[in-house]
N, C-alpha and C positions, 0 to 999 in steps of 0.2 A: 807851072812850078817846076823848077829845075832841081834834080837830085843827084848827088854824088855820094858814093859809098867807098870807104877805104878800110883796109884791114890794119888794125893797130898791133894786136898780138893774139895768136891762137883764136880764141872765140870773140875777142873784142873788136867792135866795128865803130866807125864814125861816119855819120851821115850829115851832110850839109843841106839844110832846107832854106828855100827863099820864098817869101810871101809878099805880094804887092801890098803896100801900105793902104791903097784905096780899098782893098777887100776887107782889111781889118777895120778901117775907119767906118766903112759902110755898115758892118755888123755892130760896131759900138753904137752908131747913131740909131740903128734899128731897135736895139735893146733899150736904149734910153727913151725912145719914143713909146715903146710898150710900157715901160716903167712909169712914164709921165701920166699915162691914162689911169693908173691905179694908186699911185703914191699919195700918201696923206702927209701934209705939212701944216703946221700952225699958220693961220692967216690966209690960207687958200682953200677953196672948195676942192673936193676930190676930182681929179682929172683936169684941173685948171692951173696946176703949178707950171710956171714958165719953164721952157726947156733949159735956159741958161742956169736957172736955180737947180733944176734936177741934175744937170751936168756937173755943177759945182759940188753938189752933195754926194752924188753917186758915180761920177765919172771915173775915178781911179779904180774902184772895185769892179765896175763893169768892164773897164779896159783889161784888168787883170784876168777876169773870167774869159773874155774873148780871146786873149792871147793864149791862155791855157788850152781852150777848146780848139782853136784854129791850128795851133802848132801840134797838138796831140792828134788831131784829125789828119793833118798833113803827114805826120810821121807814120800813122797807121796805114794810110793809103800808099805811101812810098814803100814801106816795108812789105806790104801785100803785093805791090807791083813787082818788087824785086825778088819775091818769093823767099823772104827771110823769115825764119822761125825765131822770133825774138824771145829771149829768156830774161824775165824780170822787167823792171821799168827803166826807160832810157833817162840819162842825165842830160837835160837840155839847157844850153846856155846861149844867150844872144851874142852874136859876133860884134866886135867893136866897129868894124868898118863894113859897109855893104853898099851896093849900087844905089844911086839915087832913085827914090820911089819904091824901094824894096826893103824888107827886113830879112836878115839872114840869121840862121840858128845852126848851132852844132849839136847833134844828138849822139852821145856816146852810149853804146849798149852792147850786150852780149847776145850771141845766137846759140841755139842748141847745137850740140856737137854731132858729128857723124859717129854712130855707134857700130862697132864691129864685134860680132860674137863669134869666137873661134869654135871649132868643132868640139861638141860636148861629149863625144864618145870616149875621149881619153880621160875625162875627169872622174875622180873617185868620190863616191858619196856613200856614207854609212847610213843605212836605213834601219830604224829600230822598230821592234814589235813588242807587244806586251799582251798578257792574257788576264782576264778577271778570274781569280782563283776563289775557292771556297773560303780561304783564310781572309781574303779581302772582303768578302761578304760578311764574315763573322766580325771583322773589325768595324765595319760600317754599322752592323747591328749593335755592337757595344756602344758606339757613338750615339745612336738613336736612343738606346736605353738610358745613357747618361743624361741626355737632354730631357728625359722624362723622369728622372730620379726624384725621390722624396726623402726627407730627412726626419729622424726622430732622435730626441735627446738621449745620450748615453747615461747610464747610472754614474753616480759621482766617482765610483772607483774604476770606471772604464777608461783605459788609456787611448789616446788618439792614434789612429792608424791611417794608412793611405786610403783616400776616398772619403774620409770624414770631413764635415764642415766645422771649422773651429772659429770661435770668436775670442780675440785676444786684445790686450793692451801691450804696447811696446814703446820703448824709448832707446835710441841709440846715441852714443857720444863718441867723439874722436878726440883723444887726448883730454878727456874730461869735459869737452865742450859739445853741446847739442848742435845739430845741423839741420838744415831745411829738409823736410820730408822724412825725418828720422823718428817721428813720434806719431802715435795714433791710439785712439781709444775705441773699443768695441769693433775692431777691424775683423771682417770675416773673409776667410778664404778656404778653398778646398785643398786639403793636403794631398800632394802628388800631382796636382794639375799644372804645376810649373808657374803659377802666378807669382810666387815668391822665390828668392834665391835659394839654391839647394841647401846651403848652410842653415838658413832660417827654417826651412822645412825639416831638416834633420834635427834641429834643436827642439822643434815642436812635437815631432813624433815621439810617442811614449809618455807624454805629459798627461796629467789628469786635471779635471775641473778643480779650480782653486789653487793650483800649483803655480809657483813662480821660479824663474831661474835667470842667471846671467850667462852670456856666452859671447865669444869673439866672432866677428863676421868680417871676412876679407872681401871687399868689393873688387870685382874684376877690373883690370886696367881699361877695358873698353866699355865700362858701365856708362849708361846714358847720362847719369848725374855727374858732370865733370868735377864738381867740388869734392866728391868722395871717391871718384874712380881711382883704383889702385891703393886705397887706404884701408886700414883695419879699424872697425868700430866695435865698442863694447855695448851689447844690447841687454836691457832688462825686459823680460818677457813674462806676462801673466796670462793664464788661460781662464776664461770665464764660462765658456760653454763648449761642449763637444757633441756634435750630432752625427749619428751613423747614417750612411746612405742606404737607401733601399732601391734597387733597380727592378723595373718590371720584368716579369718572365717573358721569354720569347714564346708567345702563344697567339691564339686567334684574337684575343682581346687587344694585344699590342698591334696586330695587323689592322684591326678595325679602327683603332685610335689614330692610325696613320693614314686612314682613308683608302686602304687597298681594296680594290673591287673584289678580288678573291681573298676574303678575310681568313686565310689559313697561313700556317707557318711556311708551307711550300709556296703559296702565292706571294707572301712577303719577301721571301728570298729571291723569287723569280723577278719581282718588281725591282729589288735592289740590284740584281744582276743586270737588268735591262738599263737602268740609269747609269751604273758604273761603266758598262760597255759603251754607252754613248759618250761619257766623259773621256774614257780611254781613247776612243776614236778621235775626238777633237784634239786631245793632247798629243797623240801620235802625229796627227796631221800638222800641228804647230811645230813640233820638233823636227819632223822630216822636211817641212817647208823651209825651216831655218837652214838646214844642211844643204838643201837644193839651192837656196839663194846664195849661200856662201860659195858654192861651187860655180854658180853663174858669174859671180863677181870676178873669179879667177880667170874667166875666159872672156871678159868684157873689156874692150879697149876703147877708151873715150876720154876726152878732156872734160873736166867738171866746171860748169858755169859758176863763177864766184857769186853772182847775184842770186842764183837759185840756192846756193849753200847758205848765204847770209839770210835769206828769207826763212829757210828751214831752222837756222839757229834762233832767230827771233821767235818762231813758233814754239820751239822747244823751251825757251826761256819763259814765254807766256804760259805754257803748260805747267812748268815748274812752279811759277808764282800762284797759279790757280790751285795747285795741289797744296801749297803752303797755306793759302787762304782757307781751304777746306779743313785743314788741320787746326785752324784757329790762330795762326801766327799773325801778330799785329803788323799792320802796314805791309802785308805780303806783296802787294802790287808795286811797292817801292824797294823791295829787297834787292840789294846789289848782287847780281849773279854774273860772274865773268863769262863773256861769250865763248872764250876758248874751251871751257868745260864741255860745251856741246858741239864744238866744231867737228871733231872726228865722227860723231854720231850723225850729224847733219850731212857731212860729205858722203858717208856711206848710204844714207837714205836717198840722196839725190842720184848718186851713181847707180844704185839698185833700181830706182824708179825709171831711169833712162834705159837701163839694160832690159828691164822687164817690158817696157813699152816697145822696144825694138823686137824682142822675141814675140810679143803679141802680134805686132804688125806683120812680121815676116812669116809667121806660121798660123795666122788666123786663130788665135787663142782667146778671142773675146768671149765674155760670158753670154751663153745662150739663154733665152727666156725659160726653157724647160729646166735648165740647171739652176737658175735662180729660184724657180718655184720649188724644186726638190730640196734645195738648201733651207728655204724658209719653212717648208713642211717639217723638215727634220728638227729645226730649232723649236718649232711650236709643239712638237710631239711630247716634250717633257712637261708641258703645262696642263692644268686641269681642263681648260677650254681652248684647245688648239685653234679652232676657227677664229676666235677673237684675236689671237696672237697674229695669225696670218693677215687678218684685216688691218691690224695695227701696223704691220710692216708695209703693206701695199698702200696704206693711207698717207704715207709721208715720203716725199722724194729723197730726202736726206738719208732716211733709214734704208730705202731701196738702193741708194748709191753705195752705202756701206756694204750691203750684201753683195752687190755686183762686184765691188772691189775684191771681196773675199773669194768669190767664185772664180774671178779672173786669176787671182794668185794661185788658187788650187789648180787651175788649168795649166799655169806656167810650171808649177811644182811637178805635176804629173808628166808634163812634156820633158822636163829636165831629167827626172828619174827614169823615164823611158829611154833616154839617150845615153845616160851616164853608165859608168862601170860601177855596179852596185855591190856592196857587201852588206850583209844583214847581221843584226845583233839583237838578241832578245834581252829585254830588261825586266826587272821585277815590277809588279804593280806599285809597290811603295816607292821605288826609285823614280818611276814615271811621275807619280803624284808629288814627289819632293818630300816624302815622309822619311822619318828615321827608321 
């Protein structure tokens, strides 16, 4: 088989493949013979169908399969022989004219680029740090107490305050007309939890059981209900029940109910601190990893394979549709999602993947078995039965592959931070956690 390769532009190449017709025909005949031994047709015993009948029925599909297989095999062998790192799938077309006794094909494809990483010592990276404070532990305790709160009905003359659970009827109208989602009966919510708009909560606060009132409510311009966004509605509100919240005390009983081994207040706070410190560690790692990868991209010189970017775009669209389906969106798998929305993100991912691969190759940053084990042990430590979690990871190659990828990225991050010009910044626990 003769092979020629020419450069079209940057990463695009064209390879011409020629295959003897006799080789293709011999494979077609071989497959038809194997098929004839097992194929079932009306009027014939199994294995006794004449070859001309088998060829008439299955000849086209078998020829199509053979052509795909033989040309694909020829392309793979030729690319390997030429030491080409092919990116994506080739576009193969049969040539109109070819020598007698041969079939010729053009394969147009892209190759992976040469990646150059400039000196990282001059790049500036801001590395953040954060501490778990007593205030963060107190806030977590408050959340745990709220999750276990109980409610008792207030006396009829008791006014609703923040933390109370209220049961209400309401109906809203815009310009005297009701609107979708603007009416409910026996609706329950916790005052101050942010479930309702602030104006609605403000109107409810101070009301007593059996009271009614009307009030205006201006929907925000970015409200999720587009029909009412930016408009003002008049609401009629009636309160049927008000229940006061009771939060459990921070004591040994609370610690015991949470399954803390050391069922004391000190043991409870120590357990919370340990869990928060683990979460802080992972969040800091994610934020600093992002900064390191951003820095790497500024020092990476490469051409981006269009085919790899397109494949990543399609993966991102597929992920977006899966997310819509999970949210209950009808016909999510057919949702029209423009490719251009994801193209910048896809290009960044491809560029970053190639830059990381080059850094891993040139500085031996592969994930070591002991690093993978340490990472899995750390992930498992937060569960009640760590050994079961460890077995769960080691029992599936896909899960192990995900862990390996994370550890590799951690190695790359550590390497970049060790080379870069670092500045450090301390952030609050709430800022790191994305809380107000």
